[in-house]
C-alpha positions, 0 to 999 in steps of 0.5 A: 552450559553444555550442548544438550543443556543449551538445546533443552533450554532453547526448546523449552523457553525460547521456542514458545516465545518465538512461536507466540511472537511470530503469531502476534506479528502476523495477527497484528499485520493482518488486522492493520491491513484489514481495518482499512477496508470493508473486510474488517466488518466481515471479520467482526461478523466472523468473530460473532459466529465464533462466539456463538459456536463457542457458547453453543459448545459450552452450553451443549446446544447440540442443534446449533453446534451441528448446524455450525459444523455443517456450515463451517467448511463452506464459510472458510472457502467463502471467506478465502474468495471474498478476502482474496484482494486483502490476502494478496495485499497482506502478502505484498506488505509482508514482502516489504518487511525485508531486513535488507533494503533495496539500494537506490540512488541517493540524489537522483535527478528524476526526483527533482524533475518530477517534483518540479513538474508537479509544483508547476502543474499544481500552480496551474490547477492541472491534475497529475498522477506520477507513480514511482516504482520501487521493489514491486514491479508495475509491468501490468500497469505499464503495459496497459498505458502508452509506452514512452521509455524516456528520460524523466524531465520536467518539461516532458511530465508537464507535456504529458499532463497538459489538458489537450494531451490525451494521456493527461487523465491517466497516470505516468509511471517512473520505473528504474529512473525512466518514464516508462509509460503514461496514460495508465489506469490504476486500481481505486482504493476501497478504503472507507475513511478517506475524505469524501472530497477526494476524487479519482486521482487520490483514490487511484494513488491510494489504490496502487500504494495498497497493491504495491510499494510504489510512491505516488505524487499527486497534484490536485486539479481542484485545490492545487495541493500536492500530496504523496501516497505510499504504504497504503497511506495518503499524505495530503497537502505537503510543501515541495520541500517536504515532498523532496525530503520524503522522496530522497529519504525513500530512495536513498542509499544512506537512509532507508528508514520508512517515513510512515510512522512520522507522517501526518495522515489525513483521512 
């Protein structure tokens, strides 16, 4: 096959397939993210309006079509404003789809320290929220907490979440293998399908996992359960061994495959 024929083949057959595949991927990812929030009801309402407009156009209902044409520009602007948090989340999620994954230490001591601290705190019914940054920076949250910039150790994390410590109500953030800050306040998730019994710690863990690619370790003060949150999902009541395995996989050089598809998601 000569060069002109190859170019013609690519333009005629490959380009339309690629065009449809990219569009389908974007639509799927957008729906996947919006379905977890109240925005899905907004989208359903918009689809109803589109259906009404289509019917009015097809049936030549001039008055309805005229009104819809006037309202359409304002609706587009209003949707962009209302859906701003969801749109931001979509772009963050798309940024995570990079083919080349960021490499991290295969077996880092701070993982063992964080899990050991969480296990101890859960057994003592002391709540804890430990956020572990990955590629997306958390500087805006770190700066609002109490700066520590310390080596991660079990004893230090336990001390942070002691009841008589003023930092215990916030989150501790680990960045680049160091305990960057504590007493940090995180955004709460607006997901509607999570358990009503989950308190602010679990909602905050989900919230930061929606806003970034962070991994969050939670120790429940009420039940003593250990959980992980990442990629906008909560993995509830895991054993210490399960948490270690997941963290090592997520932060491993040799295994960068995501755990999301294997998770037993607890709504």
